[in-house]
N, C-alpha and C positions, 0 to 999 in steps of 0.2 A: 448297619453294623459298624462298629469302629474297630478296624483291624481285621484279622482273619476270621471268616465266617465259620460257624459251627455246623458241621454236617451231622444232623441228628437222626435221619431215618435210613437212607440207603445210598450206596455208591457202587454200581455194578460195572461190568465190562463194557456195556454199551455207551458209557459216558453219561448215563442218566443220574442226576442228583436230585434228591428231594430234601428241601429244607422246611421243617415244620413251621418255623417263624422266620421271616425274611425282613430285615430292617436295614435301612441306610443310616449312617454313611458308610460306604465301602472304602472310601479313601480317607485316611486320617486327616483331620483338619490341619495338623501341623505340616504335613506334606504339601497340602494344597496351598497354604499360606506361604511356604517357602518358595513355591513356584510362581507366585503372582507376578514378580518382576519379569520372569521369562515369558509368562503368558501375555503380558502387555506388549513385550518386545516382539513377539511372534504373531500377535493378533489372535491368539487362541482364547476367545471368550465364548461363553456358553450361549445365552440368548442374543439374538441379533438386534435387540432393541433395549432401551433403558427400562429396567423393571420398576414397577411401582413400589411404594413403601409398605405394601401389604402382601403377606402370603395368603394363599387360598388353600382350601382343603378339597380333596377329590376322593371319592370312594366308588367302588364297583363290586358287584357280586362276583364277577370273574373277569379276568383279562387273559386273552390268548394271543400270542404273538409269534411271528417268524422273524428271525434275524435280530437277536438281542445283544446289546452292548451297554456297558456301564463304566463310567470313568469320572474323574474329578474335573471340575470346570469352575469358571468365575463369571458371575453376573455383575453388571454395573447399573447403579440407579442414576437418576437425573442429577444427583449431586456428585457424581463420579466416585461414589463409594463402592468398594469391591466386596462382593458377597460370595464366599465359597459355597459351591453346590455339588451335588452328585448328579451327573447327567445320566438319565436312563433313556436309551435310544432303541426304538423298535422299527424295523422296516415295514412290517404289516401287522396291525393290531386290531383286535375286536374286543369291545368292552360291553358287558351286560349290566343293566341297571346303574348307569352312570349318574353320579351326583357331584355337583361342584358348588361350593359355598364360599362366600367372603363376607366378613362382618366389618362394618365401618361405624365408628363411634363419633357422633356429631354433637357439638355443644347444644344444650337445651333439649334436643330431640332424643339423644341417647343412641343405643345400638340400632343400626339398620342392617338387615340381612338380605343379600342377593343370593338366590338359590336357582340353580339350573339342573334340570334332570333330562335324561334321554336314554334310549336303549332299553326300554321296558319290555317291548315285544321283539323288536329287531335290533340286534347289537349295533352299537356305535362302531363305525369303521374309520380307521386312520392309517395313512401311509406316511413313512418317513417321520415318525413321531419322536419328538424330543421333549423330555420333562426335566426341568431343573429343580431338583427336590432337596429338602433338608431332612425329610423323614418319610419312610415307606415301610409298611408292614403288611403281612398276609401269609397265607400258606402257598409256597411256591414249588413248582417242579420245573427243572431245566433238562434239556437233552443236549448231550455232547458239550458240556460246559468247560470252559477254560478259565481258571482262576489264577490271577497273578500275571497275566499277559501285559506286556508293555503297551501303554495306552496309545502310542503312536502307530502301532501295528495292527489295530483292530480291523477286521475285514468281514464280520458276519452281520453287522447292523447296517443302517443307512450309509450311503456313500461318504457322507461328511462326519460320520460318528467316530472320531478319533480325538485323543487328548494329547497331552504333552509327553515327549520322550522321557523314558525312565520312570514314569509314574505308574502306579498300580491300576489295573483295569481287569474286567472280566467280560466274557461273551459266551453266547450259546446259540445253537441252531434254533431252538424253540423255547418258549417260556409260557407257563400257565400259573396265574396267581389267583387264588380265590380269597374272598374277604379282603380285597385290596383297600388300603387306607394310606393316603400320602398327603404330605404338606409340601407345597411348592411355591417358587417365585415366578416361574414362567413355563409356558408350553408352546412349542412350535410344531407344526405339521404341514406336510406337503398338501394333503387333503384331509378333511375332517367331516365325515358324514354322520349327522346326528338325527336318527330316526325318532319320532315322537318327542321332539324338543319342547320343553316347557320352562319358562322363566318366571320367577316370582320375587317381588321386593316386599318386605314386610318389616314392621317394627319388632325389636327384640333380637335376641341371639338365637339363630337357627342354623346349625352347622350339620354337615354330612356325618360327622362323628365327633 
């Protein structure tokens, strides 16, 4: 989402908010770009490694998490180019029917697709999960959500899930997203347990969505 989210279904006294469609970016690109100099000075960068020049797609039939936080960040590639992202951080996450895909176009050969699937029977489990995304969509339900909190004061997600002071952020006790679809530059996790892992490389364009 760009700017303030639209609360389409419900918002009750328990702090439970349901969004029929949930889409990133939550942090306006202008605000992120304006803070790049500060981010570099403070060392506040998203991924802890140089990201590749290719984004990848991830889908899951459902994601359930405890300790959700989201804020703006910056990735850097091997050419030292800055890439604004929306960081989604979850302390404990479980994903069902996970799919990850990336397509590479090579001279003469054409498109080559790398597909990874897991969590068909037993959900994928991740702790201290960070996803640096440019797009995210699905049907989402949050409990005790705080929207518009200062990114430097987040305290519900992983210990390191904080952004720059004065920038927009949001957090919640729990999150559930069904029909998850996201495009990302990087993923970090403290632990990542993939049950039923399968990887396949094939010619042509085969993406998760």
